[in-house]
C-alpha positions as CSV (number, residue, x, y, z in Angstrom):
1,M,119.6,114.7,88.6
2,T,116.9,116.5,90.7
3,E,115.4,114.3,93.5
4,T,111.6,113.9,93.1
5,A,109.0,113.6,95.8
6,T,108.7,109.9,94.9
7,D,112.4,109.5,95.5
8,I,112.1,111.2,98.8
9,I,109.3,108.9,99.9
10,A,111.4,105.9,98.9
11,A,114.3,107.2,100.9
12,R,112.0,107.8,103.9
13,R,110.8,104.2,103.7
14,T,114.4,103.0,103.7
15,R,115.3,105.0,106.7
16,A,112.2,103.9,108.5
17,L,113.0,100.2,107.8
18,D,116.5,100.7,109.1
19,S,115.2,102.3,112.3
20,L,113.0,99.4,113.1
21,G,116.1,97.4,114.0
22,V,116.9,99.9,116.7
23,L,113.5,101.1,118.1
24,V,112.2,99.1,121.1
25,M,108.5,98.4,121.7
26,P,107.2,100.2,124.8
27,A,106.9,97.9,127.7
28,F,103.5,97.6,129.5
29,R,104.0,99.2,132.9
30,G,107.7,99.6,132.1
31,T,107.6,102.6,129.8
32,P,106.2,106.0,131.0
33,G,102.8,106.6,129.4
34,W,102.1,102.9,128.9
35,E,101.1,102.0,132.4
36,F,97.4,101.4,131.5
37,T,97.4,99.8,128.1
38,P,98.5,96.2,127.9
39,I,100.4,95.5,124.7
40,D,102.7,92.8,126.1
41,K,101.0,90.2,124.0
42,L,101.1,92.2,120.8
43,S,103.6,91.3,118.1
44,L,103.5,93.9,115.3
45,D,105.4,91.6,113.0
46,D,102.4,89.1,113.1
47,F,100.4,91.5,111.0
48,E,101.5,91.7,107.3
49,P,101.0,95.2,105.7
50,A,97.7,95.4,104.0
51,P,97.8,95.9,100.2
52,G,96.9,99.4,98.9
53,G,93.3,100.2,97.9
54,E,92.2,101.8,94.6
55,G,91.5,105.2,96.1
56,D,87.7,104.8,95.6
57,G,87.2,105.6,99.3
58,L,88.3,109.2,98.7
59,L,85.3,111.5,98.2
60,S,85.5,115.3,97.9
61,L,82.4,117.5,97.9
62,G,82.8,120.8,96.1
63,D,85.3,121.8,93.4
64,A,88.3,119.9,94.6
65,I,90.7,118.0,92.3
66,V,90.1,114.3,92.7
67,P,91.7,111.2,91.1
68,G,91.3,111.3,87.3
69,D,91.1,115.0,86.9
70,A,93.7,117.1,85.2
71,D,96.7,118.5,86.9
72,P,95.9,120.6,90.0
73,V,95.3,124.3,89.5
74,A,96.5,127.1,91.7
75,D,93.0,128.3,92.9
76,A,91.3,125.0,93.6
77,P,91.5,122.6,96.6
78,V,93.1,119.2,96.0
79,V,92.1,115.8,97.3
80,L,94.4,113.0,96.1
81,P,95.7,109.6,97.2
82,L,99.0,110.3,98.8
83,A,101.1,108.3,96.3
84,M,99.5,110.2,93.4
85,A,99.9,113.5,95.2
86,A,103.7,112.8,95.4
87,E,103.7,112.8,91.6
88,R,101.3,115.7,90.9
89,L,102.1,118.0,93.8
90,P,105.7,117.1,94.6
91,A,106.5,120.5,96.3
92,V,103.7,120.2,98.8
93,V,104.4,116.5,99.6
94,E,108.2,117.0,99.9
95,R,107.8,120.0,102.2
96,H,105.1,118.6,104.6
97,L,105.0,114.8,104.6
98,G,106.7,113.7,107.8
99,S,107.3,117.3,109.0
100,L,105.2,116.6,112.1
101,V,105.4,112.9,112.6
102,G,108.7,111.1,112.1
103,P,109.8,107.5,112.4
104,D,110.6,107.9,116.1
105,S,108.6,105.0,117.5
106,P,108.0,101.4,116.4
107,F,104.5,102.4,115.3
108,S,105.3,105.6,113.3
109,A,108.4,103.9,111.8
110,R,106.2,101.0,110.5
111,N,103.8,103.5,109.1
112,D,106.6,105.4,107.4
113,A,108.0,102.1,106.0
114,H,104.8,100.4,104.9
115,W,102.0,102.9,104.3
116,T,100.0,102.1,101.1
117,D,96.8,104.1,101.7
118,G,96.6,107.8,102.5
119,A,95.3,111.1,101.3
120,L,96.5,114.6,100.7
121,V,94.1,117.5,101.2
122,Y,95.7,120.8,100.0
123,V,93.8,124.1,100.1
124,P,95.7,127.0,98.4
125,R,96.0,130.5,99.6
126,N,92.7,132.3,100.4
127,V,90.6,129.4,99.0
128,V,87.4,128.7,101.0
129,V,85.9,125.2,100.5
130,E,82.2,125.5,101.1
131,E,81.3,121.8,101.1
132,P,82.8,119.2,103.6
133,I,85.6,117.0,102.2
134,V,85.0,113.3,103.2
135,L,87.8,110.8,103.4
136,T,87.3,107.1,104.1
137,N,89.9,104.5,105.1
138,V,88.7,100.9,105.0
139,H,90.6,98.0,106.7
140,E,89.5,95.2,104.4
141,Q,91.6,92.1,105.2
142,A,91.5,90.5,108.6
143,G,94.9,89.6,110.0
144,S,96.6,92.5,108.2
145,A,98.0,95.8,109.3
146,L,96.6,98.9,107.7
147,H,99.2,101.7,107.8
148,W,97.4,104.8,106.5
149,R,98.3,108.5,106.5
150,T,96.4,111.7,106.2
151,L,98.2,114.9,105.3
152,V,96.2,118.2,105.4
153,V,97.8,121.5,104.4
154,L,96.0,124.8,104.4
155,D,97.8,127.8,103.0
156,E,97.4,131.3,104.3
157,G,93.8,132.4,104.6
158,A,92.4,129.0,103.4
159,E,89.3,127.4,105.0
160,A,88.0,123.8,104.9
161,T,86.0,121.2,106.8
162,I,87.2,117.6,106.6
163,F,85.6,114.3,107.8
164,D,88.2,111.5,108.0
165,Q,86.7,108.1,108.9
166,T,88.3,104.7,109.4
167,V,86.1,101.6,109.3
168,S,86.4,97.8,109.0
169,A,85.2,95.7,106.2
170,S,85.5,92.4,108.1
171,D,84.9,91.3,111.7
172,G,88.3,89.6,112.1
173,E,91.3,90.6,114.2
174,G,93.7,93.1,112.6
175,L,95.8,96.2,113.3
176,V,95.3,99.8,112.2
177,N,98.2,102.1,112.6
178,G,97.5,105.7,111.4
179,V,99.3,108.9,111.1
180,V,97.6,112.3,110.7
181,E,99.5,115.6,110.0
182,L,97.5,118.9,110.0
183,I,99.3,122.1,108.9
184,V,97.1,125.2,109.4
185,G,98.6,128.3,107.7
186,E,98.5,131.9,108.7
187,N,94.9,133.1,109.2
188,A,93.6,129.8,108.0
189,T,90.7,127.9,109.5
190,L,90.5,124.1,109.6
191,R,87.7,122.0,111.0
192,Y,88.9,118.4,111.1
193,V,86.8,115.4,112.3
194,G,88.4,112.0,112.7
195,V,86.1,109.1,113.4
196,Q,87.4,105.6,114.3
197,D,84.6,103.0,114.0
198,L,86.6,99.8,113.5
199,N,85.4,96.4,114.6
200,E,86.0,95.4,118.2
201,K,88.8,92.9,117.5
202,T,91.2,95.4,116.0
203,W,94.3,96.9,117.6
204,V,94.3,100.6,117.1
205,F,97.3,102.9,117.2
206,G,97.7,106.5,116.0
207,N,100.0,109.4,116.0
208,E,98.2,112.6,115.1
209,R,99.8,116.0,115.2
210,A,98.8,119.5,114.2
211,T,100.7,122.8,114.0
212,I,99.0,126.2,113.7
213,L,100.6,129.3,112.4
214,R,99.9,133.0,113.1
215,D,96.2,133.8,113.7
216,G,95.3,130.3,112.4
217,T,92.3,128.4,113.9
218,L,91.9,124.6,114.3
219,D,88.7,122.9,115.4
220,W,89.7,119.3,115.9
221,V,87.2,116.5,116.8
222,T,88.1,112.9,117.4
223,L,85.6,110.1,118.0
224,G,86.7,106.6,119.2
225,F,84.0,103.9,119.0
226,G,85.6,100.7,117.8
227,G,88.8,98.8,118.4
228,A,89.8,96.2,120.9
229,N,92.9,97.8,122.4
230,G,95.5,100.4,121.6
231,K,96.7,103.9,122.1
232,V,96.3,107.2,120.2
233,F,98.5,110.3,120.6
234,L,96.9,113.7,119.7
235,E,99.3,116.6,119.8
236,T,98.6,120.3,119.0
237,T,101.3,122.9,118.7
238,L,100.3,126.6,118.7
239,A,103.4,127.6,116.9
240,E,102.9,131.4,116.3
241,P,101.1,134.3,118.1
242,G,97.4,134.5,117.7
243,S,96.8,130.8,116.9
244,S,94.1,128.9,118.6
245,A,92.9,125.3,118.9
246,R,89.8,123.6,120.2
247,V,90.0,119.9,120.6
248,T,86.9,117.8,121.3
249,G,87.0,114.1,121.9
250,G,84.3,111.5,122.5
251,Y,84.5,107.8,123.0
252,A,81.9,105.1,123.8
253,T,83.1,101.6,124.7
254,R,81.5,98.2,125.6
255,G,82.4,94.6,126.2
256,R,86.1,94.4,127.0
257,Q,87.2,97.3,124.8
258,H,90.1,99.4,126.0
259,L,90.9,102.8,124.5
260,D,93.8,105.1,125.5
261,F,94.1,108.7,124.4
262,D,97.3,110.8,125.1
263,T,96.8,114.5,124.3
264,R,99.2,117.4,124.3
265,Q,98.6,121.1,123.9
266,E,101.9,122.8,123.4
267,H,102.0,126.6,123.5
268,A,105.2,127.5,121.7
269,A,104.3,131.1,121.1
270,P,102.8,134.0,123.2
271,D,99.1,135.1,122.9
272,T,97.7,131.7,122.0
273,V,94.6,129.8,123.2
274,S,93.7,126.1,123.5
275,D,90.6,124.4,124.8
276,L,90.3,120.6,125.1
277,A,87.3,118.6,126.3
278,F,86.8,114.9,126.2
279,R,83.7,112.9,127.2
280,G,83.6,109.1,127.6
281,I,80.7,106.6,128.0
282,L,81.8,103.2,129.2
283,A,79.6,100.0,129.5
284,D,80.1,96.4,130.5
285,R,83.8,95.6,131.4
286,S,85.3,98.2,129.1
287,S,88.0,100.7,130.1
288,A,89.5,103.9,128.9
289,V,92.4,106.2,129.7
290,W,92.9,109.8,129.0
291,R,96.2,111.5,129.8
292,G,96.5,115.1,129.0
293,M,99.3,117.7,129.1
294,I,99.3,121.4,128.7
295,K,102.9,122.5,128.0
296,V,103.8,126.2,127.9
297,D,107.2,126.9,126.5
298,P,109.6,129.6,127.8
299,G,108.6,133.0,126.6
300,A,105.1,131.9,125.7
301,Q,103.3,134.6,127.7
302,R,99.6,135.6,127.8
303,I,98.5,132.0,127.4
304,D,94.9,130.8,127.9
305,A,94.7,127.0,128.1
306,F,92.1,124.6,129.4
307,Q,91.6,120.8,129.4
308,E,89.1,118.5,130.9
309,C,88.0,114.8,130.7
310,R,84.7,113.5,132.1
311,N,83.6,109.9,132.1
312,L,80.2,108.3,132.7
313,L,80.2,104.6,133.7
314,V,77.0,102.8,132.8
315,S,78.0,99.6,134.5
316,K,79.6,98.8,137.8
317,K,82.5,96.9,136.1
318,A,83.5,99.6,133.6
319,H,86.7,101.6,134.5
320,A,88.2,104.9,133.5
321,D,91.4,106.8,134.3
322,A,91.7,110.6,133.7
323,I,95.1,112.2,134.3
324,P,95.5,115.9,133.5
325,G,98.9,117.5,133.6
326,L,100.6,120.9,133.4
327,E,104.1,121.9,132.4
328,I,104.4,125.7,132.6
329,L,107.6,127.5,131.8
330,A,106.2,131.0,131.6
331,N,104.7,133.3,134.3
332,D,101.9,135.2,132.6
333,V,99.5,132.3,131.8
334,R,96.0,131.0,132.6
335,C,96.0,127.2,132.6
336,T,93.2,125.1,134.1
337,H,92.2,121.5,134.1
338,A,89.4,119.2,135.3
339,A,88.7,115.5,135.4
340,A,85.8,113.4,136.7
341,I,84.6,109.8,136.7
342,A,81.2,108.8,137.9
343,Q,78.4,106.3,137.7
344,I,74.9,107.4,136.4
345,D,73.4,109.5,139.1
346,P,70.5,107.4,140.6
347,D,68.7,110.6,141.7
348,Q,68.5,111.7,138.1
349,V,67.1,108.4,137.0
350,F,64.6,108.5,139.9
351,Y,63.5,112.0,138.8
352,L,62.9,110.9,135.2
353,R,61.1,107.7,136.2
354,S,58.8,109.8,138.4
355,R,57.8,111.6,135.2
356,G,56.7,108.3,133.6
357,L,59.8,107.0,131.9
358,D,61.0,103.5,132.3
359,E,64.5,102.8,133.7
360,D,66.1,102.2,130.3
361,D,64.7,105.4,128.8
362,A,65.7,107.4,131.9
363,K,69.3,106.2,131.7
364,R,69.5,106.9,128.0
365,L,68.3,110.5,128.6
366,V,71.0,110.9,131.3
367,V,73.7,109.7,128.9
368,E,72.4,111.9,126.0
369,G,72.5,114.9,128.4
370,F,76.1,114.0,129.4
371,L,77.2,113.9,125.7
372,G,75.1,117.0,124.9
373,S,77.8,119.2,126.4
374,L,80.1,118.2,123.5
375,L,77.6,119.2,120.9
376,E,77.1,122.6,122.6
377,R,80.7,123.4,121.7
378,F,79.6,123.8,118.1
379,P,77.1,126.1,116.5
380,E,74.1,124.7,114.7
381,G,74.9,123.5,111.2
382,P,76.2,120.5,109.3
383,L,79.2,119.8,111.6
384,R,77.0,119.7,114.7
385,D,74.4,117.5,112.9
386,A,77.0,115.0,111.8
387,L,78.5,114.7,115.3
388,A,75.0,114.3,116.8
389,G,74.2,111.5,114.2
390,A,77.5,109.7,114.9
391,L,77.0,109.8,118.7
392,D,73.3,108.7,118.4
393,H,74.3,105.7,116.3
394,R,77.0,104.6,118.7
395,L,74.7,105.0,121.7
396,A,72.1,102.8,120.0
397,V,74.8,100.1,119.7
398,L,76.1,100.7,123.3
399,L,72.7,100.7,125.0
400,G,71.2,98.0,122.9
401,D,68.4,100.0,121.3
């Protein structure tokens, strides 16, 4: 009897459950990469897996197939809950689910074993989706663990813009453990925006990876606003010549929030380009970590790669760490990095106050100018407007407007 995609998912769950007995939780200050994020008081088993939702949070704008429609057609994009997609698009799910993120850590293994909510976005060959596709993941029950997955597959020549947001429906403690897999086909273009705006009592962990094939383009934006503590990995692999990736990150923390981003740009093929820029605003006693790595594989010549992280502290007790890194195994490359952490420049505030602004308004303008460099990475249009709105909303919360 032929094994179905549903059977394959069930088998993956079984293997992931088996691996949990072997995988060891990373030790705070004892495991490389976990020196700055205290998880010694975290017990993942204290959070029961959250029950699955009804899929109502999935919204597609345009001509995509959504829950309740007829079977997918060859020339239309598809947006489906992941469990439903396994039944209706088994070939796509079987080939791509878990192809980038496997059950190789206590976090991704639990996701593989327990996920109930997730979405597949599939765009067939040469299909261009004009309207943005919007996905929403809601953590509804305090005290539970939401294990969700997003799988995005763009075939050759396809194009799409996706907004993927994760929010809380309660203000209680919980855990969110997400997996994102982005597959950008030959000559395809994906614009993907991930927004994390959970409550500030929630543990946040994520494993997000993308692969880009020949002449494909990825524009990846990640925004981290909520959460109490946790760590998110973002990894981009430029797998074939001509591929390019631009990764833009923004975070804004307050209180005692702690966010940790671990990024990786892997150039696995020659003639590839990557550009990563993160900006952070930190208030009160909050803290953040960014650790970045540009890896150039052997034989991956004629590479152009850049990474930077800049942090602005709006209080004297906020703290940030920015750690760029390079691992270069080819000799015809251009790889550069930059990192900076600073308080608000008092000379800038003085200048603005001398023009009639009060101190609060002057500081806000300085902060807006600092974040404005992120928006300048995007042309005018819906994507830039959406990012500007999200940043303005978070700044209003952060600065008490």
